[in-house]
C-alpha positions in Angstrom: -39.8 168.7 90.4 -42.6 170.1 88.5 -41.7 173.0 86.3 -43.8 175.1 83.4 -42.0 174.2 80.3 -42.4 176.0 76.7 -43.0 173.7 73.8 -43.4 175.7 71.2 -46.0 178.5 70.2 -48.7 179.0 73.3 -47.7 175.1 74.2 -47.0 175.7 77.7 -46.8 172.3 79.8 -46.5 171.6 83.4 -43.5 168.7 83.6 -41.4 167.0 85.9 -37.7 168.1 85.2 -34.5 167.4 87.4 -34.1 169.5 90.2 -31.3 171.9 89.8 -28.0 171.3 91.8 -25.0 173.8 92.8 -23.0 174.2 89.6 -20.4 177.1 90.9 -19.6 178.1 94.3 -21.6 181.3 93.8 -24.6 179.9 93.4 -27.8 179.1 95.8 -30.9 177.1 95.3 -33.9 178.8 96.4 -36.8 176.7 97.0 -39.9 178.9 94.7 -42.7 179.8 96.8 -44.0 182.3 94.8 -43.7 183.1 91.2 -45.4 185.3 88.2 -46.4 185.0 85.0 -45.2 188.6 83.3 -46.2 190.0 80.6 -43.1 189.6 78.4 -43.3 185.9 78.9 -46.3 186.0 76.5 -43.9 187.3 74.0 -42.1 183.3 74.6 -45.7 181.8 74.4 -46.6 183.1 71.4 -43.4 182.6 69.8 -42.1 186.0 69.4 -38.8 185.3 70.7 -36.1 184.0 69.2 -33.6 180.7 70.4 -36.1 179.0 72.6 -36.0 175.2 73.2 -38.3 172.6 73.6 -38.5 171.6 77.4 -37.0 175.0 78.7 -38.6 176.1 82.0 -40.3 179.3 82.0 -40.1 182.7 84.3 -38.3 185.3 85.7 -40.7 186.7 88.9 -39.7 184.2 91.3 -39.1 184.1 95.2 -38.4 181.9 98.1 -36.4 180.5 100.7 -32.8 179.4 100.8 -32.5 175.6 100.8 -28.4 175.6 99.9 -25.6 177.4 99.2 -22.1 177.4 97.4 -19.1 177.6 99.6 -18.4 181.0 98.2 -21.6 182.9 99.1 -21.4 185.5 101.9 -24.6 187.3 102.0 -27.4 184.4 101.8 -27.6 181.4 104.3 -30.1 178.8 104.1 -33.5 179.7 105.5 -33.2 183.1 104.1 -36.2 184.3 102.3 -35.3 186.3 99.0 -36.7 187.8 96.0 -34.8 186.8 92.8 -34.7 189.7 90.6 -34.8 188.8 86.6 -31.3 190.2 85.7 -28.5 187.8 86.6 -25.4 190.1 87.1 -21.8 189.0 88.3 -21.3 192.5 90.1 -17.8 192.5 89.2 -17.6 193.8 85.5 -17.4 197.4 84.7 -21.1 197.7 83.7 -21.9 196.3 87.0 -19.7 198.3 88.6 -21.5 201.4 87.4 -25.1 200.2 88.3 -25.9 198.9 84.7 -26.9 195.4 86.0 -28.9 194.4 82.9 -25.5 194.8 80.9 -23.5 192.7 82.9 -20.4 191.3 80.8 -20.3 188.0 82.7 -23.7 186.4 83.0 -24.6 185.3 79.7 -22.8 182.3 78.7 -24.2 182.3 75.3 -22.8 186.1 74.7 -21.2 185.5 71.0 -24.6 184.5 70.0 -25.9 188.0 71.2 -23.1 189.3 70.3 -23.8 188.6 66.2 -27.6 189.9 66.7 -26.5 192.8 68.6 -23.4 194.1 68.5 -22.4 193.5 72.1 -24.1 191.3 74.8 -26.6 192.5 77.5 -26.5 190.1 80.6 -28.4 187.0 81.3 -31.9 186.2 82.0 -34.0 183.7 84.1 -36.2 181.5 81.5 -35.6 183.9 78.6 -34.4 182.3 75.7 -30.9 181.1 75.3 -29.7 184.0 73.0 -30.0 185.4 76.7 -28.5 182.6 78.5 -30.3 179.9 78.5 -30.9 179.7 82.2 -34.0 177.7 83.5 -36.7 179.9 85.0 -38.4 180.6 88.0 -41.8 178.6 86.7 -40.5 175.6 89.3 -40.7 174.5 92.3 -36.8 175.0 92.6 -34.5 177.6 91.1 -30.6 177.6 90.6 -29.3 181.5 91.3 -26.4 182.3 89.7 -23.8 185.3 91.8 -26.1 185.0 94.6 -24.0 187.4 96.7 -25.3 190.2 93.6 -28.8 189.1 92.8 -31.6 188.3 95.8 -32.5 190.8 97.9 -33.5 189.5 101.7 -37.0 190.0 103.1 -36.8 189.9 107.0 -40.3 191.6 107.3 -43.7 189.4 107.9 -44.9 190.8 104.4 -46.7 188.4 102.6 -45.2 187.0 99.7 -47.6 189.0 96.9 -46.2 192.1 98.3 -42.5 191.9 97.5 -43.0 189.2 94.7 -42.7 191.9 92.4 -39.7 193.7 93.5 -38.4 190.6 91.0 -39.3 192.3 87.8 -42.2 194.9 87.7 -42.2 197.0 90.3 -38.6 197.8 89.4 -39.1 197.9 85.7 -41.8 200.3 85.8 -40.0 202.7 88.5 -36.9 203.0 86.0 -39.4 203.7 83.1 -40.5 206.5 85.3 -36.9 207.6 86.0 -35.7 207.2 82.8 -38.6 209.5 81.2 -36.6 212.6 83.1 -39.6 213.7 84.9 -39.9 217.4 85.8 -42.7 218.4 88.2 -46.1 219.7 87.1 -45.0 217.5 83.6 -47.5 215.5 81.9 -46.3 212.2 81.3 -48.4 209.1 79.0 -48.3 206.0 79.6 -49.0 203.6 76.5 -50.2 199.9 78.6 -51.8 199.6 81.6 -50.8 195.8 82.0 -48.4 195.2 85.4 -45.4 197.2 84.1 -47.5 200.2 83.2 -49.4 200.2 86.5 -46.3 200.5 88.2 -45.1 203.4 85.7 -48.3 205.3 86.5 -47.9 205.2 89.9 -43.9 205.5 90.4 -44.0 208.8 87.6 -46.6 210.1 90.3 -43.8 209.0 93.1 -41.4 211.2 90.9 -43.3 214.8 90.8 -45.9 214.3 87.8 -48.6 216.7 87.8 -51.0 214.3 85.3 -50.8 210.9 83.9 -52.3 209.9 81.2 -52.9 205.9 81.0 -53.5 204.3 77.5 -55.2 201.1 76.6 -58.0 199.2 75.5 -58.9 196.6 78.1 -61.2 198.2 80.4 -60.3 196.8 83.8 -56.9 197.9 83.3 -58.2 201.5 82.4 -60.2 201.3 85.7 -57.2 199.9 88.0 -55.0 203.0 86.4 -58.1 205.3 87.3 -58.7 204.1 91.2 -55.1 203.2 92.3 -52.9 205.6 90.1 -55.4 208.3 90.0 -54.9 208.2 86.1 -56.9 210.2 83.2 -57.4 207.4 80.6 -57.8 207.0 76.8 -59.5 204.2 75.6 -57.8 203.8 72.2 -59.9 202.0 70.4 -62.8 204.4 71.2 -61.0 207.7 69.9 -57.7 209.0 68.1 -55.1 208.8 70.9 -53.0 212.0 68.9 -56.2 214.1 68.7 -57.3 213.6 72.4 -53.9 214.2 73.9 -53.6 217.2 72.2 -56.6 218.1 72.9 -55.4 217.6 76.7 -52.3 219.5 76.4 -53.4 222.9 74.8 -51.8 220.9 71.4 -48.0 220.9 72.9 -48.2 217.0 73.5 -47.3 215.1 77.0 -43.9 216.1 78.5 -43.0 212.4 78.7 -44.0 209.4 77.2 -43.7 205.7 78.3 -44.2 202.8 75.8 -44.9 200.0 78.0 -46.6 198.0 75.8 -43.4 196.6 73.4 -43.5 194.2 70.4 -46.7 192.6 70.7 -48.6 196.0 70.5 -52.5 195.8 68.6 -52.9 199.4 67.5 -55.4 200.3 65.1 -55.8 201.1 61.1 -53.8 200.1 58.4 -50.4 200.7 60.0 -50.9 197.9 62.4 -52.8 195.6 60.1 -49.7 196.0 58.3 -47.1 194.9 60.7 -49.4 192.1 61.3 -48.8 191.0 58.0 -45.2 191.6 57.6 -44.5 189.8 61.0 -46.4 186.6 59.6 -44.4 187.3 56.8 -40.9 187.1 58.7 -40.2 190.8 57.5 -40.4 192.2 61.0 -40.1 191.2 64.1 -42.1 193.6 66.3 -45.2 195.4 65.5 -43.7 199.2 66.9 -47.6 200.7 66.5 -46.9 202.1 70.0 -43.5 203.7 69.6 -44.6 205.1 66.6 -47.4 207.2 67.7 -45.4 207.7 70.8 -42.5 209.8 68.9 -45.6 211.4 67.0 -47.4 212.3 70.7 -44.7 213.6 72.5 -43.9 216.9 72.8 -41.1 218.7 71.3 -38.5 218.3 73.4 -39.8 215.7 75.3 -38.5 212.0 76.7 -39.9 209.1 75.0 -39.1 206.1 77.9 -39.1 202.4 76.4 -39.2 199.7 78.9 -41.3 197.6 76.5 -39.7 194.6 75.4 -38.3 194.9 71.9 -36.9 191.4 70.1 -35.9 192.2 66.7 -36.2 194.9 63.9 -39.0 197.3 63.5 -40.4 198.9 60.3 -41.2 202.5 59.1 -40.1 204.2 62.2 -40.5 207.6 62.0 -36.9 208.6 63.6 -37.0 211.8 61.3 -39.8 213.0 63.9 -38.0 211.8 66.8 -34.7 213.8 65.5 -36.6 217.1 64.4 -38.6 217.1 67.4 -35.3 216.6 69.4 -36.8 213.5 71.5 -35.0 212.2 74.1 -35.0 208.3 74.2 -34.2 206.2 76.8 -34.4 202.4 77.1 -33.2 199.1 78.4 -33.8 196.4 80.3 -34.0 196.9 83.9 -31.2 197.2 86.3 -33.1 195.6 89.1 -30.5 195.3 91.9 -30.0 199.0 91.6 -33.5 199.5 92.9 -34.4 196.5 94.9 -33.5 198.1 98.4 -34.7 201.4 97.8 -38.3 199.8 96.5 -38.0 197.4 99.6 -38.3 200.4 102.2 -41.3 201.8 100.1 -43.4 198.5 100.2 -42.2 198.3 104.0 -42.9 201.7 104.7 -46.6 201.5 103.5 -46.0 204.0 100.8 -46.7 201.6 97.8 -48.9 198.1 97.8 -47.7 196.2 94.9 -50.4 193.3 95.3 -52.9 195.7 93.9 -52.1 194.3 90.1 -53.1 190.6 91.6 -56.2 189.5 89.9 -55.6 185.5 90.3 -54.1 183.1 92.3 -53.3 179.3 91.8 -51.0 176.4 92.1 -48.2 175.9 89.1 -50.3 173.0 87.9 -52.7 175.7 86.2 -50.1 177.8 84.7 -50.6 176.5 81.1 -54.2 177.4 81.4 -53.6 180.5 83.0 -50.8 181.7 80.4 -54.2 181.4 77.8 -56.3 183.5 79.9 -53.9 186.0 80.3 -53.0 185.7 76.8 -56.3 186.4 75.4 -57.1 189.0 78.5 -60.1 187.1 79.4 -61.6 186.4 83.3 -60.5 190.4 83.7 -56.8 188.7 84.0 -54.0 191.7 84.9 -51.6 189.9 86.8 -51.2 185.7 87.8 -49.3 184.6 90.7 -48.7 180.7 91.3 -47.2 178.6 94.4 -45.5 175.9 93.4 
C-alpha cells in the first residue's frame, strides 16, 4: 500500500509499505478514505520530535471504512464508517475509566522509554514517534487500529468526510483547550495561534460562553478566518505589541483566559525569540516557549492558561514566578479525544458547527510531500490539508 513516510528533517516520501494486518484480537483494519496533515505533524517534519525512525508512517487524523475486525471486537463490523482518534486507549485502566484517555497506562509499548524522559508514560499515539508507541500512522491507504472497541466513532449519517474527519484530533483538541481554560460567562479569551486548533478553540470558547475572543497570529489568512468564522477580534503580532494591545483592549486587566495553541515552534519577535532559536540549534533547549511566556505575562491575575500546543521537552527562561505570584491556573495535556467524540459529533449533525471551514487544500496522497512543504512554509494560503488515499 502507499503511505507517507518520514526520512529525516523536511524529508517526507510516498512509498510502498506492507499493508497492516490484525495483530491482536481487539484490532480492526480501516481502509482510509480521508486523512489530514496536522500542525503537530510539522514538529516531526522539522525534526523537533525525538525517537523518529526512517520509514515511519506519518499521520494521526484519519477516517475510513472498517474492512476487517479481530475476534474480540464487539462494537464494529466490516463496512462501518468510522473516524479514528489520534489517541490509542485501552478503555480499562484507571485513567481510561476516569475519561483521561490520552494518559492510558496500557497502549504505549515503549512506556519505559517515555517513563525515563517524563516520569510516567502517556498513551500511545498514531504516527507520532517511538517514544509514544511507534505506531504506524494514518497517512496511508490502510491503518491498523488497536483497541478498536474504545477508539473509533461510527458515522451513520451521510455527512461528507471533511465535515467529520476533524473529530480525530483538531476539533476535540480545540474544544478541550477551551474547556481547560475554565471559561465563564462574559470572559475575554485570548488565543495565540490561528491554525486549525486555534480556530476550533475560538469557536469552542464562544460555545462555552465567552463574551470576547481575541485571536493572535501573523498570517493574514488565518486572522481573516478567525474574524469571519469565529467572530474574533484580532492582533497581528508583527504589527503591534501583543501585551500593550491586550492591556488596552481589557482596561489594563488582561484577558481572563489565555490559550496557547502554538506550542514548540513559536516564532515570536525580538531578542527572546532569537535566543530561543539559537539555543535550539545548539541543543540547549528543545522548545521555543515564546507564546507560553507571553501568555503568562498577559493573563489577568487569577486567570487560567490552557496549553493545547504541543511541547516536546525542555523550555528556558519560563517566568514561573509570574505564574505563581499572579495565581494563575495552568491546564495542559494531549486531548482525551474519546471523551468528546459523541457530543461533538452531535454538534456537527445538528448543524451547530461545520468543521470543514478550515480546509484550504484537498489532494491525493501522492501530493503529500509537496503539501507538507506548502503547509510548513504557509504558502498558498494553506491552513488545513486533506488527503484522499
